[in-house]
C-alpha positions in Angstrom: -16.7 -93.4 -4.1 -16.1 -89.7 -4.3 -14.5 -88.6 -7.5 -10.8 -87.5 -7.2 -11.2 -83.8 -8.1 -14.2 -83.5 -5.7 -12.2 -85.3 -3.0 -9.2 -83.0 -3.4 -11.5 -79.9 -3.4 -13.1 -81.1 -0.2 -9.8 -81.8 1.4 -8.5 -78.3 0.4 -11.6 -76.7 1.9 -11.2 -78.6 5.1 -7.5 -77.5 5.3 -8.5 -73.9 4.7 -11.2 -74.1 7.4 -8.7 -75.7 9.8 -6.3 -72.9 9.1 -8.9 -70.3 9.7 -9.9 -71.9 13.0 -6.2 -72.0 14.1 -5.8 -68.3 13.3 -9.0 -67.4 15.1 -7.9 -69.5 18.1 -4.5 -67.8 18.1 -6.1 -64.4 17.8 -8.5 -65.1 20.7 -5.6 -66.3 22.8 -3.6 -63.2 22.1 -6.7 -61.0 22.9 -7.1 -62.9 26.1 -3.6 -62.0 27.3 -3.9 -59.2 29.8 -2.3 -55.8 29.2 0.1 -54.7 31.9 0.0 -51.0 33.0 2.9 -50.0 35.2 2.2 -46.8 37.2 5.2 -44.9 38.6 5.5 -42.1 41.1 8.4 -40.4 42.9 6.4 -40.1 46.1 4.6 -42.5 48.4 1.7 -42.5 50.9 0.2 -39.4 49.3 -2.5 -38.5 46.8 -0.3 -39.7 43.9 0.0 -43.1 45.6 -3.8 -43.1 46.3 -4.6 -42.3 42.7 -2.4 -45.3 41.6 -4.0 -47.7 44.1 -7.5 -46.7 43.1 -6.6 -47.0 39.4 -5.4 -50.5 40.0 -8.6 -51.5 41.8 -11.0 -49.8 39.4 -9.3 -50.7 36.1 -8.7 -54.3 37.0 -12.2 -54.8 38.2 -13.9 -53.1 35.3 -11.7 -54.8 32.7 -12.3 -58.2 34.2 -8.6 -58.8 34.5 -7.8 -57.8 30.9 -5.6 -55.0 32.2 -3.2 -55.8 35.0 -2.1 -52.6 36.9 1.2 -52.6 38.7 1.9 -49.8 41.3 5.4 -48.5 41.8 5.7 -45.5 44.2 8.8 -44.0 45.7 11.0 -44.1 42.5 10.9 -47.9 42.4 11.2 -47.8 38.6 14.0 -45.2 38.7 14.4 -41.5 39.2 12.1 -39.0 37.5 14.1 -38.4 34.3 14.4 -42.2 33.7 10.6 -42.8 34.2 9.7 -39.9 31.9 12.0 -41.3 29.3 10.5 -44.8 29.9 7.0 -43.5 29.2 8.1 -41.7 26.0 9.7 -44.9 24.9 6.9 -47.2 26.0 8.8 -49.3 28.5 6.7 -47.7 31.3 3.0 -47.0 30.8 2.6 -44.0 33.1 4.6 -41.8 35.6 3.6 -38.8 37.8 6.2 -36.1 38.0 6.0 -32.4 38.6 5.3 -30.9 35.2 8.7 -29.2 35.2 10.2 -32.6 34.3 8.0 -32.9 31.2 9.1 -29.7 29.7 12.0 -31.5 27.9 9.3 -33.5 26.0 7.0 -30.6 25.4 7.7 -27.0 26.4 4.0 -26.4 26.7 4.1 -27.9 30.2 5.9 -24.7 31.3 2.7 -22.7 31.5 1.8 -24.1 34.9 4.8 -22.6 36.7 4.2 -18.9 36.5 3.7 -17.4 40.0 0.4 -15.8 40.8 -1.9 -17.8 38.5 -4.0 -19.4 41.3 -5.4 -18.2 44.6 -5.1 -21.6 46.3 -5.2 -25.3 45.6 -9.0 -25.6 45.2 -8.9 -22.7 42.7 -6.0 -24.3 40.8 -7.8 -27.6 40.5 -11.1 -26.0 39.5 -9.2 -24.3 36.7 -7.4 -27.4 35.6 -10.7 -29.2 35.4 -12.1 -26.6 33.1 -13.3 -28.3 29.8 -11.2 -25.9 27.6 -8.1 -26.5 29.7 -8.6 -30.3 29.7 -8.9 -30.2 25.9 -5.7 -28.3 25.6 -3.9 -30.6 28.0 -4.9 -33.6 25.9 -2.5 -32.3 23.2 0.5 -31.7 25.5 3.3 -34.1 24.7 1.5 -35.6 21.7 4.4 -35.3 19.3 6.6 -37.2 21.8 4.1 -40.0 22.2 2.7 -39.1 25.6 -0.5 -37.6 27.0 -1.4 -36.0 30.3 -4.0 -38.4 31.5 -4.7 -36.1 34.4 -3.1 -32.9 35.8 -3.7 -31.4 39.2 -2.2 -28.9 41.7 -0.8 -31.2 44.4 0.8 -28.8 47.0 1.9 -25.3 47.8 5.5 -24.8 46.7 7.8 -24.9 49.7 11.5 -24.4 50.2 13.2 -26.3 53.0 16.6 -25.0 53.7 19.5 -25.3 56.2 19.5 -21.5 56.5 16.0 -20.2 57.0 14.6 -18.0 54.3 12.5 -15.3 56.0 12.9 -12.5 53.4 13.8 -12.1 49.8 17.5 -11.3 50.5 17.8 -14.7 52.3 17.7 -16.5 48.9 21.0 -15.0 47.9 23.9 -17.5 47.6 21.8 -20.6 48.4 22.2 -23.7 46.2 18.5 -24.7 45.7 17.1 -27.8 44.1 14.3 -26.8 41.6 11.7 -29.1 40.1 13.0 -29.0 36.5 15.9 -27.8 34.4 14.1 -25.5 31.9 14.9 -21.8 31.9 11.5 -21.1 33.5 12.8 -22.7 36.7 16.4 -21.6 36.5 16.2 -17.9 35.6 13.7 -16.7 38.2 15.9 -18.0 41.0 19.0 -16.5 39.5 17.2 -13.1 39.5 16.7 -13.3 43.3 20.3 -14.3 43.9 20.0 -18.1 44.4 21.9 -20.8 42.5 19.2 -23.1 41.1 20.0 -26.8 40.4 17.8 -29.2 38.6 17.7 -32.5 40.5 15.4 -35.5 40.6 13.4 -35.7 43.9 15.1 -39.0 44.9 18.5 -37.3 44.8 17.5 -34.3 46.8 17.3 -35.9 50.3 20.9 -37.2 50.3 22.1 -34.0 48.7 20.6 -32.1 51.7 22.0 -34.5 54.2 25.6 -34.1 53.0 25.0 -30.4 52.3 25.8 -30.6 48.6 22.8 -28.3 48.3 21.4 -25.7 50.8 17.7 -26.2 50.0 15.0 -28.1 48.2 11.8 -26.9 46.5 9.0 -29.4 46.5 5.5 -29.9 47.9 5.0 -29.8 51.7 3.7 -33.3 51.8 6.9 -34.6 50.2 9.0 -33.1 53.1 6.9 -34.8 55.8 6.6 -38.1 53.9 10.4 -38.3 53.6 11.0 -36.8 57.1 13.1 -33.8 56.0 12.4 -32.5 59.5 15.2 -34.7 60.7 17.6 -32.6 58.5 16.3 -29.1 58.9 13.4 -27.3 60.6 13.0 -24.4 58.2 10.2 -24.5 55.6 9.3 -21.3 53.6 6.1 -21.1 51.5 6.9 -19.7 48.1 4.3 -17.0 47.3 1.5 -17.8 44.9 3.4 -20.9 43.7 2.2 -24.5 43.4 3.5 -27.9 42.4 1.5 -29.1 39.4 1.6 -32.9 38.7 0.7 -34.8 35.6 0.1 -38.5 35.1 1.9 -38.8 31.8 0.8 -41.9 29.9 2.2 -43.5 26.7 -0.2 -42.8 23.9 0.6 -46.0 21.9 -0.3 -48.1 25.0 -3.6 -46.3 25.4 -4.6 -46.8 21.8 -3.4 -50.5 21.8 -6.0 -51.2 24.4 -8.9 -50.7 22.0 -11.9 -48.4 22.5 -13.5 -50.3 25.3 -10.5 -50.7 27.6 -9.1 -47.3 26.7 -12.4 -45.9 27.8 -12.2 -47.7 31.1 -8.8 -46.3 31.9 -9.9 -42.8 31.1 -13.2 -43.1 33.0 -11.5 -44.5 36.1 -8.9 -41.7 36.1 -11.6 -39.1 35.7 -13.6 -40.6 38.6 -10.6 -40.7 40.9 -9.9 -37.0 40.3 -12.5 -36.2 42.9 -9.7 -36.8 45.4 -8.3 -33.4 44.5 -11.4 -31.8 45.9 -11.8 -34.0 49.0 -8.7 -35.6 50.5 -6.1 -33.3 49.1 -6.7 -30.4 51.5 -6.8 -32.8 54.5 -3.5 -34.3 53.3 -1.9 -30.9 53.1 -3.2 -29.9 56.6 -1.8 -33.2 58.0 1.5 -32.3 56.6 1.4 -28.9 58.2 0.7 -30.5 61.6 3.3 -33.2 61.0 6.0 -30.6 60.2 5.4 -28.4 63.2 4.8 -31.5 65.4 8.4 -32.5 64.7 9.7 -29.1 65.7 9.6 -27.6 62.2 8.8 -24.0 61.4 6.5 -22.9 58.6 7.6 -19.5 57.3 5.5 -17.0 55.3 7.4 -14.1 53.6 6.3 -10.6 54.6 3.7 -9.1 52.2 6.1 -6.7 50.5 8.7 -9.5 49.9 5.9 -11.8 48.7 4.8 -9.3 46.1 8.4 -8.7 45.0 9.0 -12.4 44.7 6.1 -12.8 42.3 7.2 -9.8 40.3 10.8 -11.1 40.0 9.7 -14.6 39.1 7.3 -13.4 36.4 9.8 -10.9 35.0 12.0 -13.9 34.1 9.2 -16.3 33.2 6.8 -14.3 31.1 9.2 -13.3 28.3 10.2 -17.0 28.0 6.5 -18.0 27.5 5.9 -15.1 25.1 8.7 -16.2 22.8 6.6 -19.2 21.7 3.2 -18.4 20.2 1.7 -21.8 21.1 2.8 -21.5 24.7 1.6 -17.9 24.9 -1.8 -19.0 23.7 -1.8 -21.8 26.3 -0.9 -19.4 29.0 -3.6 -16.9 28.0 -6.2 -19.6 28.0 -5.0 -20.7 31.5 -5.2 -17.1 32.7 -8.8 -16.7 31.3 -9.9 -20.0 32.9 -8.3 -19.0 36.2 -10.4 -15.8 36.1 -13.6 -17.8 35.4 -13.0 -20.1 38.3 -12.0 -17.6 41.0 -14.2 -17.8 44.1 -17.3 -15.7 43.8 -17.0 -15.4 40.0 
């Protein structure tokens, strides 16, 4: 017979071992539960949507199902301000707005919206892929719990309007939706006589239909995707101006994945960024053909008016940037990178 003290010690050891096994089993079960990554975009059937679909395919395959990716284009999770707030709070893992809608979280995002920085979309995307710029972008939004997982130039900036804008004076008196409510978006258009209104993209179409506003600024592919040519035929390219989009992601979610899965998310995103140098220009060209094919007109301002537009926009924008030393340093770095990546440099 086993002595009593020994018997009790053995029983206690067995209980402790059983407890450890239960904890290990519970931990393994928790680890086995898949993470859910919700991806949101205000647009559909474009590069944003394609990026999300490829993220789903790549991340789910490489993670072996440990990350489940859900794709929500066309404002399915709410208008842009709501999804940006959701990412900051952690109720949505990622959203893809124009950077103007991220300025409320971090004013550093304002640096992308100065006119004249980039020659064209390829030049803009070469610049945004610059290692120094990518390193800076990694810090944007950090204090508010977000990170720009990727940032790219998606479209030339275009104004569609009921009354055609063929020269700078044609802006005067027009109520125009702008992609953000920060002074950098509002003041330049006030300088040229327009009445700028910050409005989520999903609200802009009905506002144009009922003539609450006179025009909308967004990317050309947005206007063809949502068939704005059924409302108006006038589309004016805004000189030296581009829509910059970021995939804002919740930082806590990224870190909660652990090093291996976080690495997979980052690597897949980086891989898919090749789209910005392959399919993007084809998509923009298709939008041009689609707009004109439905009777729309693509208007380019006269050279003198284009130069004056850039001067007026920058006269309002640059002092705003210069007032913040961090933003001024970001802008100077962006200018230097843009110079390095100009064609022929």
